[in-house]
N, C-alpha and C positions, 0 to 999 in steps of 0.2 A: 769488222774483221775482214782481212784480206782473203780473197778466194784462194784455197789451197793450190788450185791449178796454176794460178798466176805466180804464187811463190815457187812452185815446182819449176815452172818455165824460166823464171829469173835465176834460180839456182842452177839450172841446166846451162844457161848462157854463161854464167860465171865459171862453172866447171870446164866448159869448152874453152873459154878464154884462158883459163889457168892451166889448161892441158892436164886436168885431173881426170884421167880416163876411168878410174875405178868409180869415182863419184858420179861421173857422167853416165856410166852404164847403169848404175843403180837408179838414177833419176829417170832414165829412159824406160827402164823396166817398170817403174811405178806408173809412169804416164801410160804405158801400154796396158797395164792392169786396169787402170781407170777406163781407158778407151774400150777394152774388152767388155767390161761390165755395161758400159753405155750401149755397145752393140747388142749384147745379150738382152738387155731390158728395153732396147729401142727408145731410149729417152736420154736427155742430158741430165747428168747427176747434179744434185744440189751440193752445196759445200759440206753439209753433214754426211751425205752419202759418199762423198769423196773421202772424208775422214774415216768412214767405216771401211772403205776399201784399203786405205793405208793401215788401219788397225789389223785387218785380216793379213795383210802382207807382213806386218811386224810379228803377228802371232806365228805365222809360218816360219819366220826366221828363228824365233825363240824355241820352237819345237825342233827345228833342225839343229840348233846349237846343242840342245839336250841330247839328241840322238848321236851327233858326232862326238860329243864328250864321252857318252857311254861306250861308243865304239873305239875310243882312243885316237880319234882323228883331230888333234889339236889344230892342225893347219886349216882344215875345212871349217872348224868351229870359229876360228879367228876371222875367216872370210865372212861368215854369217854375222859375226859381231859387228864387223865394219859396215855391212849393209844395214843392220838393225839401227846402228847409230845414225845413219843418214835418214832412214825412215822416221825415226823418233824426232828429228828436227821439225817435222811437219805435223806432228801430233800435238794435241793439247797436253799440258803438263799433267803427269800422272799423280794421283794422290799417294801420299806416304802411307806406310802400314799403320801409323798412329791415327791418321785422318780416317782411314777406312774403319779401324777399330771403333772409333768414336761414333761413326755413322751406324755401324752394326749394333752397338750397344743401345743407341737411340731407338732403332727399329725393334730390337728385342723387347725393350720396355713398352713401345707402342702396341705391339701385337700380343704381348704377354707370353712370349715363348719361354719355355723352361727347360726343355730337354732336347737331346739330339733328334727326337722324332719331329720336332718343330722346325727343322732346317728349311723345309719348303715354304713355310709361312714367312720366314725371314728373308730368304734369298730373293724372292720377287721384288719386294719393296726396296731392298738394298740395291739390287742391280738397276732398278729404275732411277735411283738417285746418283749412282756412280757410272752410268752408261758413258762409255768413251773416255773415262779418266781413271779407270781401275781395271786390272786384269781379273777376269772371272774366277780363275783358279785361286788367286790370292784371296779374293773375297770369300770363296767357299771355305778355304782353309781357316780364315779368321772366324767365320760363322761357326764352324765346327769347334774351334778352340773355346769360343765364348759360351757355347751351349753344352760343353762337356762337363 
């Protein structure tokens, strides 16, 4: 697997060559977020840790989109959508709702969960399996549906 930092750098060069200022700015923002975590932790991040930083940035964008849409700021939400699309290019493919549901059902059968009180028994093992390829909120929603 190619290092996400190398992919970001190559994409930044392309954006600069193509004079795509919006994409260039998002890529620079991502690189600085990665650099900031490296400075804070005083170590060079592994590829998985870089992916974690990118996922946090994507999550921030999703939350901002929801907030802007609630506030009726479609223009700001659209800008966040654009940034999110760029970030998602560098993340692993996300699981579909059907794929997550299958994993949740498998874990429910393994741990013998039967009611909504068993959510905590199910969430840990499910999140361990889908780390990095599924949104925690969506997983929680599916677990609640399956145990209802």
